[in-house]
Backbone as ProteinMPNN parsed JSONL, in Angstrom:
{"seq_chain_A": "MDAIAQLKDDLLAGRIDSNRLVDLLLSTLRDLQEAKQRIADLEKQLPGSPTAKVDEPFSLRTEEKRQEASGKKKKRKAPRQGRRGRI", "coords_chain_A": {"N_chain_A": [[102.267, 100.31, 86.426], [104.189, 100.318, 84.577], [106.202, 98.459, 85.079], [104.89, 96.102, 84.53], [104.368, 96.349, 81.803], [107.004, 96.356, 80.888], [107.746, 93.777, 81.64], [106.071, 92.256, 79.984], [107.078, 92.997, 77.463], [109.71, 92.011, 77.677], [109.185, 89.283, 77.899], [107.951, 88.708, 75.448], [110.05, 89.314, 73.763], [111.794, 87.362, 74.4], [113.65, 87.561, 76.403], [113.138, 86.802, 78.953], [112.879, 83.808, 80.652], [110.439, 81.19, 80.554], [110.229, 79.678, 82.877], [111.174, 81.438, 84.798], [109.153, 83.334, 84.737], [107.006, 81.836, 85.712], [107.961, 81.33, 88.306], [107.935, 83.932, 89.271], [105.173, 84.475, 89.203], [104.266, 82.572, 91.081], [105.536, 83.458, 93.429], [104.282, 85.911, 93.724], [101.677, 85.042, 94.119], [101.982, 83.717, 96.574], [102.6, 85.91, 98.209], [100.188, 87.276, 98.047], [98.436, 85.463, 99.303], [99.512, 85.473, 101.888], [98.971, 88.119, 102.59], [96.168, 88.087, 102.569], [95.728, 86.331, 104.702], [96.796, 87.819, 106.79], [95.029, 89.987, 106.81], [92.685, 88.661, 107.555], [93.419, 87.857, 110.143], [93.72, 90.364, 111.379], [91.097, 91.317, 111.192], [89.847, 89.615, 112.96], [90.813, 90.569, 115.344], [89.511, 92.943, 115.67], [87.034, 94.826, 117.496], [83.514, 94.137, 118.14], [80.898, 94.402, 115.631], [80.673, 97.54, 114.002], [78.219, 98.581, 113.425], [76.362, 97.569, 115.144], [73.171, 96.722, 116.442], [71.221, 98.504, 118.833], [69.968, 97.352, 121.937], [67.497, 98.344, 122.737], [64.787, 99.833, 121.005], [64.685, 103.072, 119.392], [63.229, 105.696, 121.158], [61.125, 108.446, 121.399], [60.192, 109.482, 123.753], [61.954, 108.433, 125.714], [64.272, 109.654, 124.85], [63.65, 112.332, 125.346], [63.565, 112.218, 128.111], [66.243, 111.681, 128.663], [67.41, 114.043, 127.703], [66.227, 115.875, 129.42], [67.252, 115.041, 131.851], [69.903, 115.681, 131.499], [69.736, 118.361, 131.382], [69.274, 119.735, 129.061], [66.887, 120.181, 127.616], [65.099, 119.85, 124.683], [63.014, 121.863, 122.705], [59.888, 121.156, 121.248], [58.91, 121.65, 117.884], [56.324, 123.827, 116.968], [53.348, 122.827, 115.337], [52.77, 123.654, 111.918], [50.575, 126.251, 111.086], [47.767, 127.427, 109.311], [46.862, 128.102, 105.924], [47.762, 125.884, 103.336], [49.183, 125.534, 100.159], [47.809, 126.668, 97.055], [46.55, 129.921, 96.94]], "CA_chain_A": [[101.986, 99.552, 85.226], [105.379, 100.335, 83.738], [106.904, 97.204, 85.299], [104.13, 95.061, 83.836], [104.634, 96.533, 80.37], [108.382, 95.914, 80.674], [107.731, 92.323, 81.751], [105.464, 91.742, 78.748], [108.026, 93.201, 76.369], [110.821, 91.081, 77.866], [108.699, 87.933, 77.62], [107.762, 88.591, 73.999], [111.352, 89.377, 73.106], [112.547, 86.165, 74.755], [114.688, 87.876, 77.385], [112.767, 86.153, 80.209], [112.546, 82.399, 80.493], [109.096, 80.889, 81.07], [110.377, 79.222, 84.271], [111.319, 82.654, 85.62], [107.826, 83.932, 84.802], [106.208, 81.003, 86.618], [108.456, 81.616, 89.654], [107.439, 85.26, 89.634], [103.744, 84.338, 89.487], [104.1, 81.828, 92.334], [105.914, 84.311, 94.56], [103.21, 86.902, 93.861], [100.539, 84.335, 94.7], [102.288, 83.516, 97.996], [102.451, 87.211, 98.871], [98.755, 87.566, 98.129], [97.857, 84.597, 100.332], [99.961, 85.984, 103.18], [98.235, 89.36, 102.849], [94.798, 87.703, 102.925], [95.767, 85.764, 106.055], [97.016, 88.935, 107.73], [93.761, 90.727, 106.885], [91.762, 87.844, 108.347], [93.849, 87.947, 111.54], [93.41, 91.705, 111.883], [89.648, 91.431, 111.341], [89.485, 88.892, 114.184], [91.198, 91.395, 116.485], [88.612, 94.088, 115.796], [85.87, 94.606, 118.358], [82.268, 93.802, 117.448], [80.461, 95.14, 114.458], [80.457, 98.953, 114.304], [76.827, 98.94, 113.205], [75.538, 96.675, 115.949], [71.928, 97.336, 116.865], [71.017, 98.73, 120.245], [68.953, 96.435, 122.431], [66.198, 99.001, 122.789], [64.529, 100.708, 119.859], [64.685, 104.492, 119.692], [61.948, 106.194, 121.629], [61.162, 109.888, 121.59], [59.972, 109.735, 125.181], [63.192, 108.189, 126.455], [65.231, 110.687, 124.457], [63.283, 113.53, 126.102], [63.997, 112.007, 129.5], [67.694, 111.854, 128.697], [67.699, 115.465, 127.55], [65.794, 116.543, 130.636], [68.201, 114.688, 132.901], [71.152, 116.382, 131.264], [69.483, 119.794, 131.46], [69.27, 120.309, 127.718], [65.625, 119.781, 127.009], [64.819, 120.487, 123.394], [61.616, 122.196, 122.512], [59.283, 120.641, 120.03], [58.438, 122.688, 116.982], [54.874, 123.91, 116.88], [52.913, 122.461, 113.983], [52.447, 124.784, 111.053], [49.157, 126.54, 110.987], [47.462, 128.278, 108.178], [46.541, 127.372, 104.703], [48.866, 125.468, 102.465], [48.774, 125.389, 98.78], [47.525, 127.847, 96.271], [45.502, 130.793, 97.485]], "C_chain_A": [[103.214, 99.48, 84.33], [106.149, 99.021, 83.874], [106.204, 96.059, 84.572], [104.371, 95.148, 82.33], [106.04, 96.054, 80.025], [108.475, 94.39, 80.709], [107.141, 91.681, 80.495], [106.429, 91.854, 77.576], [109.188, 92.209, 76.456], [110.401, 89.652, 77.54], [108.53, 87.714, 76.121], [109.086, 88.58, 73.239], [112.206, 88.161, 73.432], [113.654, 86.415, 75.754], [114.399, 87.232, 78.737], [112.34, 84.728, 79.893], [111.152, 82.148, 81.086], [109.157, 80.383, 82.505], [110.483, 80.414, 85.218], [109.952, 83.318, 85.799], [106.93, 83.153, 85.76], [106.648, 81.237, 88.056], [107.944, 82.959, 90.155], [105.954, 85.208, 89.996], [103.505, 83.617, 90.809], [104.469, 82.679, 93.55], [104.855, 85.393, 94.797], [101.98, 86.28, 94.501], [100.752, 84.089, 96.188], [102.123, 84.818, 98.779], [100.979, 87.57, 99.058], [98.087, 86.729, 99.212], [98.26, 85.055, 101.731], [99.2, 87.256, 103.553], [96.796, 89.047, 103.247], [94.741, 87.144, 104.339], [95.95, 86.865, 107.091], [95.738, 89.761, 107.896], [92.763, 89.968, 107.741], [92.128, 87.906, 109.826], [93.507, 89.301, 112.145], [91.907, 91.898, 112.076], [89.17, 90.699, 112.588], [89.787, 89.727, 115.422], [90.261, 92.578, 116.703], [87.498, 93.782, 116.782], [84.64, 94.352, 117.5], [81.939, 94.724, 116.296], [80.197, 96.606, 114.806], [79.006, 99.381, 114.123], [75.892, 98.029, 113.992], [74.297, 97.412, 116.441], [71.889, 97.485, 118.383], [69.89, 97.801, 120.69], [67.565, 97.052, 122.412], [65.988, 99.843, 121.534], [64.491, 102.17, 120.309], [63.284, 104.929, 120.108], [62.082, 107.685, 121.899], [61.018, 110.228, 123.077], [61.251, 109.515, 125.986], [64.264, 109.209, 126.089], [64.929, 111.99, 125.192], [63.708, 113.399, 127.555], [65.502, 112.188, 129.623], [68.076, 113.323, 128.604], [67.347, 116.235, 128.819], [66.773, 116.268, 131.769], [69.518, 115.432, 132.719], [70.969, 117.898, 131.268], [69.455, 120.476, 130.105], [67.991, 119.942, 126.999], [65.39, 120.574, 125.729], [63.329, 120.743, 123.292], [61.125, 121.589, 121.217], [58.843, 121.813, 119.169], [56.918, 122.65, 116.951], [54.452, 123.537, 115.463], [52.536, 123.716, 113.196], [50.936, 124.996, 111.012], [48.944, 127.466, 109.81], [47.213, 127.41, 106.966], [47.814, 127.011, 103.944], [48.315, 125.388, 101.047], [48.458, 126.739, 98.138], [46.366, 128.637, 96.879], [44.857, 131.533, 96.354]], "O_chain_A": [[103.265, 98.656, 83.416], [106.692, 98.521, 82.889], [106.859, 95.152, 84.06], [104.556, 94.127, 81.667], [106.246, 95.42, 78.99], [109.192, 93.786, 79.911], [107.658, 90.677, 80.005], [106.579, 90.917, 76.791], [109.603, 91.638, 75.448], [111.182, 88.893, 76.966], [108.915, 86.674, 75.587], [109.22, 87.922, 72.207], [113.241, 87.949, 72.8], [114.52, 85.559, 75.936], [115.292, 87.121, 79.576], [111.545, 84.484, 78.986], [110.746, 82.834, 82.024], [108.233, 80.63, 83.28], [109.933, 80.387, 86.319], [109.632, 83.808, 86.882], [106.18, 83.748, 86.534], [105.803, 81.335, 88.946], [107.566, 83.1, 91.319], [105.526, 85.821, 90.974], [102.629, 84.014, 91.577], [103.793, 82.625, 94.577], [104.569, 85.747, 95.941], [101.316, 86.908, 95.326], [99.821, 84.231, 96.981], [101.572, 84.823, 99.88], [100.581, 88.099, 100.096], [97.255, 87.241, 99.961], [97.446, 85.028, 102.654], [98.829, 87.44, 104.712], [96.258, 89.67, 104.163], [93.814, 87.445, 105.091], [95.323, 86.836, 108.151], [95.41, 90.183, 109.005], [92.068, 90.565, 108.563], [91.243, 87.997, 110.676], [93.058, 89.379, 113.288], [91.486, 92.568, 113.02], [88.193, 91.115, 113.211], [89.097, 89.61, 116.435], [90.219, 93.149, 117.793], [87.062, 92.637, 116.903], [84.722, 94.354, 116.272], [82.637, 95.705, 116.039], [79.553, 96.883, 115.818], [78.606, 100.434, 114.618], [74.772, 97.751, 113.562], [74.366, 98.584, 116.811], [72.462, 96.676, 119.113], [68.977, 97.502, 119.921], [66.579, 96.379, 122.112], [66.919, 100.494, 121.059], [64.286, 102.453, 121.489], [62.29, 104.567, 119.479], [63.032, 108.13, 122.544], [61.656, 111.154, 123.579], [61.59, 110.327, 126.847], [65.076, 109.586, 126.934], [65.852, 112.683, 125.618], [64.161, 114.37, 128.161], [65.979, 112.786, 130.587], [68.951, 113.795, 129.33], [68.078, 117.133, 129.237], [67.086, 117.162, 132.555], [70.175, 115.773, 133.702], [71.947, 118.639, 131.168], [69.603, 121.696, 130.028], [68.03, 119.44, 125.876], [65.474, 121.802, 125.708], [62.504, 119.944, 123.735], [61.85, 121.518, 120.224], [58.445, 122.855, 119.689], [56.308, 121.582, 116.912], [55.128, 123.894, 114.498], [52.05, 124.7, 113.753], [50.149, 124.055, 110.917], [49.845, 128.188, 109.385], [47.337, 126.186, 106.988], [48.794, 127.756, 103.931], [47.119, 125.197, 100.822], [48.817, 127.798, 98.653], [45.345, 128.075, 97.274], [43.944, 132.327, 96.577]]}, "name": "protein", "num_of_chains": 1, "seq": "MDAIAQLKDDLLAGRIDSNRLVDLLLSTLRDLQEAKQRIADLEKQLPGSPTAKVDEPFSLRTEEKRQEASGKKKKRKAPRQGRRGRI"}
């Protein structure tokens, strides 16, 4: 921000011509447009969406089959028994 403050001071003091300021703004605008174009090109190169949906919905049964096939079957938690609430 120091460069911007210096630019404002120079403009107010008359040390910078208005044509120079316009040239500076145009060059900054060109740089911004080039950066936007580069971002658009890079986004085109990316593979598909990282949050793409899977064709099949999640199923507990199929997940159990996968775990069983890999030898890491997870046990289901037994439902809580007993009274809940105030005794």
